N, C-alpha and C positions, 0 to 999 in steps of 0.2 A: 854049363857056361854058354853064354850068348856068343853068336858068331860075329866075326869082324864086320865092320860097317861096309855096306855096299850101297851104291846109289844108282838108280835108273832115272834117266832124264827123258821126258816125253813132251812133245808140243802140247800146249794147253791154251787155246784161244790165241791171243797175240803174244803170249808168254810161254812159260814152261812149268811142268810139274816135276819136282825132284822127289822120288820115292826112296825113302831111307829104310834100309833093312839091316838088322843086326844091332850091334851096340855102338853108341856114339860116345867115344872116349878119346884119349890123346892120340890113339892110333888112327883116328878118322880124319885127321887134318887134310891129308892129300886127297882123300875121297871127296870131302866137302868142297875143297877148292876146285877140283876137276869138274864136279857136278855144277858148280856155279858158272864156271867158264862155258860148259856145254849149254847150260840154260841161256846164257847171254847170247849165244849164237842163234838160238831159236826165235828171238824177238826181244823187243824192248818192254813188253807188257809185264804183267804181274807174275811173280814166282810163287807157286804153291809148294810148300814143303809138306810132304805126306809122311807123317810119323807113325801111321797105323801099323806097318810091319816092323817097327823098331822094338827091340827087346829090352834095351837098357840105355840110360843116359846118366853119366856122372857129371860132377861139377866142371871137369875139364871139357866135356862134351858141350855143356851149356856155354862155356867160354868160346868154343869154336863156332857155335851158332851165333853168338854175339858178334863175332868177327864177320861172319857172312852177312848178317843184317847191316853192319856198318858199311860193308862194301855195296850192298844193294841200295842203301840210303845215299851214298856218294854217287851212285849211278842213276839215282832217281827212279828206282824200281820198287813198287809196292810188293810186300811179301805177306803171304797168308799161311797159317799153319793149320793142318787138319790131322785128325787121328791122335791127338795128344790125350793122355789120360787126364782125369780131373786133377790129379796131383801135379802134373807138369803145367797144366793151364794155370793153376794157382801159383806155382813158382814163377812162371812168366809174368803174372800180374804183380807179385810181390817185388820182383827184381825190376819191374817197369819195362821188361822186354815187350810187354803187350802195348807199349807206346809206339813200338816200331814194327810190330807184326800183328796182323789181324788174326785172332784166335777163333777158329770154327768150333762150334759145339754141336754134336749131332750123334745119331745112333751108331755111326761107324767108330766113334771114339772108344778106346778100350784101355785096359790097364797096361802100363809099361813098368818094368822093373825099376825100382829106385836104387840109388847108390846104397850098397850094403845088401842088396838082393831081395828086399821086401817088395811085395806087390800091392 
């Protein structure tokens, strides 16, 4: 079983990097909200959401990410995702989340467990 969500927030240029570790599901709401608040204190620039250490994302986790993106959009902050698996990059494209978040593709991207436990 994947571990509960944890988020580390680090300065990144004029903005912040949020490193997400564990599973992103309904229990991650407070963690994501706190991380966004901490990132906001670090500057008004871009937020990079680093999914590389994320073990699992379910549909509720996607909804929590949508809410974070909506807040960033209201705040006028660009958001970039890194470390997403090809599967989640595709989900972000299909659901049009990629209209609101820049998706990085690179060698650091890896598999993330999908809902139901498949990789």
